[in-house]
C-alpha positions in Angstrom: 0.0 0.0 0.0 2.8 2.4 0.9 4.6 1.6 -2.5 1.4 2.4 -4.3 1.1 5.7 -2.5 4.7 6.6 -3.4 4.2 5.8 -7.0 1.0 8.0 -7.2 2.8 10.8 -5.4 5.8 10.7 -7.9 3.4 10.5 -10.9 1.4 13.5 -9.5 4.6 15.5 -9.1 5.8 14.7 -12.6 2.4 15.7 -14.0 2.6 19.2 -12.2 6.1 19.8 -13.4 5.1 18.9 -17.0 1.9 21.0 -16.9 3.5 24.1 -15.2 5.7 25.1 -18.2 2.8 24.7 -20.6 0.9 27.4 -18.7 4.0 29.7 -18.5 4.7 29.3 -22.2 1.2 30.1 -23.3 1.3 32.3 -26.4 -2.4 32.1 -27.8 -5.1 34.0 -25.9 -8.7 34.5 -26.3 -10.1 37.7 -25.0 -11.1 36.2 -21.7 -7.8 34.4 -21.3 -6.0 37.7 -22.0 -8.1 39.3 -19.2 -7.4 36.4 -16.8 -3.7 36.6 -17.5 -3.7 40.4 -17.0 -5.5 40.2 -13.6 -2.7 37.8 -12.4 0.3 39.6 -13.9 -0.6 43.3 -14.4 1.5 45.4 -11.9 -1.5 47.5 -10.9 -3.6 44.5 -10.1 -0.7 42.8 -8.2 -0.1 46.0 -6.1 -3.9 46.2 -5.4 -3.7 42.7 -3.9 -0.7 43.8 -1.9 -2.7 46.7 -0.5 -5.3 44.2 0.8 -2.6 42.2 2.5 -1.2 45.4 4.0 -4.6 46.3 5.3 -4.9 42.9 7.1 -1.5 43.6 8.8 -2.8 47.0 9.8 -5.7 45.5 11.6 -3.3 43.1 13.4 -1.2 46.2 14.3 -4.2 48.0 15.9 -5.3 44.9 17.7 -1.8 44.2 19.0 -1.3 47.7 20.3 -3.9 47.2 23.0 -2.8 43.7 24.0 0.1 42.8 26.4 3.3 44.8 25.7 6.5 43.6 27.4 9.5 45.8 27.5 12.9 45.1 29.2 15.8 47.5 29.8 19.3 47.1 31.3 22.1 49.5 32.1 25.7 48.4 32.9 28.3 50.7 34.5 32.0 50.0 34.8 33.4 52.7 37.1 36.9 53.2 36.0 37.3 55.6 38.9 34.3 55.3 41.2 32.8 58.5 42.7 33.4 59.0 46.4 31.7 60.5 49.4 33.8 62.7 51.7 33.2 62.4 55.5 35.0 63.9 58.5 37.2 61.4 60.3 35.1 61.2 63.5 35.1 57.5 63.7 37.9 55.0 63.7 41.0 54.4 65.9 42.3 58.0 65.6 39.3 60.3 65.1 40.2 63.8 64.0 37.3 66.2 62.8 39.8 68.2 60.8 40.7 65.2 58.6 38.5 63.7 56.0 37.9 60.2 54.8 36.9 59.2 51.2 34.6 56.3 50.7 33.6 54.8 47.3 30.1 55.8 46.4 29.7 53.0 43.8 31.1 49.5 43.2 33.5 48.8 40.3 30.7 47.0 38.3 27.0 47.6 38.5 24.0 46.8 36.3 20.3 47.8 36.7 17.7 45.6 34.9 13.9 45.9 34.7 11.0 44.4 32.8 7.5 45.9 32.4 4.3 44.4 31.0 1.4 46.7 30.2 -2.0 46.3 28.6 -5.0 48.5 27.8 -8.0 47.8 30.0 -10.5 50.4 28.7 -10.0 52.7 25.8 -12.6 54.0 23.4 -10.0 55.0 20.8 -8.6 51.5 20.9 -11.8 49.7 20.0 -13.0 52.3 17.5 -9.5 52.2 15.9 -9.8 48.6 15.3 -13.2 49.1 13.6 -11.8 51.9 11.5 -8.9 49.7 10.4 -11.5 47.1 9.2 -13.4 49.7 7.4 -10.2 50.8 5.6 -9.6 47.1 4.6 -13.1 47.0 3.0 -12.2 50.1 1.1 -9.0 48.5 -0.1 -10.9 45.4 -1.3 -13.2 47.7 -3.3 -10.3 49.6 -4.7 -8.9 46.3 -5.8 -12.2 45.6 -7.7 -11.9 49.1 -9.2 -8.3 48.5 -10.3 -9.2 45.1 -11.8 -12.0 46.7 -13.8 -9.6 49.3 -15.2 -7.2 46.6 -16.2 -9.9 44.7 -17.9 -11.0 47.8 -19.8 -7.5 48.5 -21.0 -7.1 44.9 -22.2 -10.5 44.9 -23.9 -9.9 48.1 -25.9 -6.3 47.1 -26.9 -7.4 43.6 -27.8 -10.1 45.1 -30.1 -7.4 47.4 -31.6 -5.2 44.5 -32.4 -8.0 42.6 -34.0 -9.1 45.5 -36.1 -5.5 46.3 -37.2 -5.0 42.6 -38.0 -8.2 42.4 -40.1 -7.3 45.7 -41.9 -3.9 44.3 -42.6 -5.3 41.2 -44.1 -7.7 43.0 -46.3 -5.1 45.5 -47.5 -2.6 42.7 -48.1 -5.2 41.0 -50.3 -6.0 44.2 -52.1 -2.3 45.0 -52.6 -1.9 41.6 -54.3 -4.8 42.2 -56.6 -3.5 45.7 -57.4 0.0 44.5 -58.1 -1.3 41.9 -60.5 -3.4 44.6 -62.2 -0.4 46.9 -62.5 1.7 44.1 -64.0 -1.0 43.2 -66.5 -1.5 46.9 -67.4 2.2 47.4 -68.0 2.2 44.5 -70.4 -0.7 46.0 -72.3 1.0 49.3 -72.4 4.1 47.7 -73.8 2.0 46.2 -76.6 0.5 49.6 -77.3 -3.0 48.7 -76.3 -3.5 51.3 -73.5 -2.0 54.7 -72.7 0.7 55.4 -70.1 -1.8 57.4 -68.1 -3.7 54.2 -67.3 -0.5 52.6 -65.9 0.3 55.7 -63.9 -3.2 55.8 -62.5 -2.9 52.2 -61.2 0.5 52.9 -59.8 -0.9 55.7 -57.8 -3.4 53.3 -56.4 -0.6 50.8 -55.7 1.5 53.4 -53.8 -1.5 54.5 -51.7 -2.5 51.0 -50.8 1.1 50.0 -50.0 1.4 53.1 -47.7 -1.9 52.2 -46.0 -0.7 48.7 -45.5 2.6 49.8 -44.0 0.9 52.1 -41.6 -1.7 49.5 -40.4 1.1 46.9 -40.0 3.0 49.3 -37.7 -0.2 50.2 -35.8 -0.8 46.5 -35.2 2.7 46.0 -33.8 2.3 49.0 -31.5 -1.0 47.7 -30.3 0.5 44.3 -29.6 3.3 45.8 -27.6 0.7 47.8 -25.6 -1.4 44.7 -25.0 1.6 42.8 -23.8 2.4 45.7 -21.3 -1.2 45.7 -20.0 -1.2 42.0 -19.6 2.1 41.8 -17.9 3.2 39.5 -20.7 6.9 39.2 -21.6 7.8 41.8 -24.3 10.2 39.5 -26.1 7.7 36.7 -26.5 5.4 36.2 -29.5 1.7 36.4 -28.8 -1.4 35.3 -30.8 -5.1 36.3 -30.4 -7.5 33.6 -31.1 -10.8 35.6 -31.1 -12.1 37.5 -34.1 -14.2 40.6 -34.4 -17.4 39.0 -35.9 -17.5 36.3 -33.1 -17.2 39.1 -30.5 -19.9 41.2 -32.0 -22.2 38.1 -32.4 -21.5 37.0 -28.8 -22.5 40.5 -27.5 -26.1 40.0 -29.0 -26.6 43.7 -29.4 -30.2 43.5 -30.6 -31.4 41.6 -27.6 -29.2 43.8 -25.3 -30.7 47.0 -26.8 -34.2 45.9 -26.5 -33.7 44.9 -22.8 -32.4 48.2 -21.6 -34.4 50.1 -18.9 -34.8 53.7 -18.3 -32.7 53.7 -15.1 -30.4 51.5 -13.0 -29.7 50.8 -9.3 -26.4 52.5 -8.8 -25.8 51.0 -5.3 -24.2 47.9 -6.9 -21.8 50.1 -8.9 -18.2 50.0 -7.7 -17.8 53.8 -7.9 -20.9 54.2 -5.7 -19.6 51.6 -3.3 -16.2 53.4 -3.0 -17.8 56.7 -2.1 -20.2 55.0 0.4 -17.2 53.3 2.1 -15.4 56.7 2.2 -18.5 58.1 3.9 -18.4 55.2 6.4 -14.7 56.0 7.2 -15.5 59.6 7.7 -18.1 58.5 10.4 -15.6 56.3 12.1 -13.1 59.1 12.1 -15.6 61.3 13.9 -16.3 58.6 16.4 -12.5 58.2 16.9 -12.1 61.9 17.6 -15.0 61.9 20.1 -13.4 58.9 21.8 -10.2 61.0 22.4 -12.2 62.9 25.1 -13.1 59.6 27.0 -11.0 58.3 29.9 -8.7 55.4 29.3 -7.4 52.8 31.7 -4.3 50.6 31.5 -2.5 48.3 33.8 1.2 47.5 34.2 3.5 45.1 36.1 7.2 46.0 36.6 10.1 43.9 38.0 13.6 45.3 38.6 16.9 44.3 40.0 20.5 45.4 40.7 23.8 43.4 40.2 27.2 44.7 41.4 30.7 43.7 42.6 34.2 45.1 42.9 35.8 42.3 40.8 37.3 42.9 37.4 34.3 41.4 35.6 30.6 41.3 36.6 29.3 37.8 37.3 32.7 36.3 37.0 33.9 36.9 40.6 32.6 35.3 43.8 31.7 38.7 45.3 28.9 39.5 42.9 25.7 40.6 44.8 22.1 41.1 43.6 19.2 42.9 44.8 15.6 42.7 43.8 14.9 46.4 43.2 11.1 46.3 43.2 8.0 44.4 42.0 5.2 46.9 41.1 1.7 46.2 39.9 -0.5 49.2 39.1 -3.1 51.0 37.0 -2.9 54.2 35.0 -6.0 56.3 34.4 -5.9 59.1 31.9 -8.8 61.6 32.0 -8.7 64.4 29.3 -10.1 67.5 30.8 -9.4 70.5 28.7 -7.7 70.8 25.4 -8.1 74.5 24.6 -10.8 73.6 22.1 -8.4 71.8 19.8 -10.4 68.5 20.0 -13.6 70.5 19.2 -11.9 72.1 16.2 -10.7 68.7 14.9 -14.2 67.2 15.3 -15.8 70.1 13.3 -13.3 69.6 10.6 -14.2 65.9 10.4 -17.9 66.7 10.2 -17.3 69.2 7.4 -15.3 66.5 5.6 -18.2 64.0 6.0 -20.6 66.6 4.6 -18.4 67.0 1.5 -18.4 63.2 1.1 -22.2 63.1 1.3 -22.4 65.8 -1.4 -20.0 63.7 -3.5 -22.1 60.6 -3.0 -25.2 62.4 -4.3 -23.2 63.7 -7.3 -21.8 60.2 -8.0 -25.3 58.7 -8.1 -26.4 61.4 -10.6 -23.3 60.9 -12.6 -23.8 57.2 -12.8 -27.4 57.6 -14.0 -26.2 60.1 -16.6 -23.4 57.7 -17.6 -25.8 54.9 -18.1 -28.2 57.0 -20.3 -25.2 58.2 -22.4 -23.9 54.6 -22.8 -27.3 53.3 -23.7 -27.7 56.0 -26.4 -24.2 55.4 -27.7 -24.7 51.6 -28.0 -28.0 52.1 -29.8 -26.6 54.7 -32.2 -23.3 52.9 -32.8 -25.0 49.6 -33.5 -27.1 51.3 -36.2 -24.0 53.0 -37.6 -22.2 49.6 -37.5 -25.0 48.0 -39.5 -24.9 50.8 -42.1 -21.2 50.7 -42.3 -21.2 46.9 -42.7 -23.6 47.1 -45.6 -21.6 49.9 -47.2 -18.4 47.9 -46.9 -19.9 44.8 -48.4 -21.4 46.9 -51.3 -18.1 48.7 -51.9 -16.3 45.3 -51.9 -18.8 44.0 -54.5 -18.4 47.2 -56.7 -14.7 46.8 -56.5 -14.8 43.2 -57.5 -17.0 43.9 -60.5 -14.9 46.9 -61.6 -11.8 44.8 -61.5 -13.4 42.3 -63.8 -14.6 45.1 -66.1 -11.3 46.7 -66.2 -9.6 43.5 -67.3 -12.2 43.2 -70.0 -11.6 46.8 -71.1 -15.1 48.0 -70.2 -14.0 50.8 -67.8 -11.0 53.1 -67.5 -8.3 53.1 -64.9 -10.0 56.3 -63.4 -13.1 54.3 -62.7 -11.1 51.6 -61.1 -9.2 54.1 -59.0 -12.6 55.5 -57.8 -13.9 52.1 -56.8 -10.6 51.3 -54.9 -10.9 54.6 -53.0 -14.5 53.9 -52.2 -13.6 50.5 -51.0 -10.8 51.9 -48.8 -12.9 54.6 -47.3 -15.8 52.2 -46.6 -13.3 49.8 -44.9 -12.1 52.5 -42.7 -15.7 53.5 -41.7 -16.6 49.9 -41.0 -13.7 49.2 -38.7 -14.2 52.6 -37.0 -17.9 51.7 -36.4 -16.8 48.3 -35.0 -14.4 49.9 -32.6 -16.8 52.5 -31.4 -19.6 49.9 -31.0 -17.4 47.6 -28.8 -16.1 50.5 -26.8 -19.6 51.7 -26.2 -20.6 48.2 -25.0 -17.7 48.5 -22.5 -19.1 51.8 -21.1 -22.6 50.2 -20.9 -21.4 47.2 -19.0 -19.4 49.5 -16.6 -22.5 51.5 -15.9 -24.6 48.4 -15.4 -21.9 46.8 -13.1 -21.5 43.9 -15.6 -17.8 44.6 -16.2 
């Protein structure tokens, strides 16, 4: 039985070692996988988690400050030349009041040691301080949610940019191949004297413009990929691939059903921005309670033990003449009663109340702003979806016109000027389509944020 368990343990360890590099070497990401990776590796997301950990230690610090505190102290003196007391020689075998006798006032070696244990018994500030620290921890957790949402938003938008740039690059590359072939064929016809040089130059102008657009979109894609790696916390030197595509993302959003289900207003209390300002208001109230508690009496207890050690040998504790003395054992209480602070506590309390009033005003403003943001996002999604449908139809129509005109041009039914116009229409409709896609997806992000679905 033990042998079987050992074999299973070894196999499990080997499996984990094999599986770990596969995860670390992941290079292909869907949109959701990119977001999950960013939440684990983005610096801001990591630091937000560290802030939560720091908040937990802050609570422990506040709790520990009121529990038993033990402090010890020791002081060692080596009297190279001990101080002396001077007395008249009135004692001894030959007393003479006019003569004086010097007596050492301290031993050669001496050490004083003490230990004190103290603990808070009653303190309003202590207990309210712990509650305040817990409230700060909740605020930190909500700030973590806010940070994660910002990281997700950045990844969403940059992921969309990379996909749009990649799709544009693919279309322009295909167009460039077709144009290059048309230029070659036209040049051959010109050499045979069948067409004019102006037709060749017209096509070359289209070729140059398309090549320039292709180079620009290729560079934009590279920059977007670098930005995406940065936001994900992904190694810059490694290749990365995106597995989602625009059409699938748009289809998954189900815009028609989403738009038809939108209501006139939303409950903003679940929104993270409203939660943050509400938590800030709660902290302001705790600060007021803490300031009021500063005027309450506090009681603490302590226990002290002290002792002295001394001798006249060369080293302390090494000679036989070392003596010790228990210097005292004390147990007591300390009561602090604030009586008058020259109105400083009252002034601080009034400042905190004013700060709370400001936070209340901000809370109402945030509520109105979230409602306004929802209405704007709802309108943007509705309008952008209509614009997307129109741009898509226009792009499809321009592509059809372009394809037909290319055929007509080869058959000599239209001039190079007509072909140039159709290419320009196709390029402009392509830009409008991808711009509409990007604006639609970004509007969806803003809507999801306002509805707390992000």
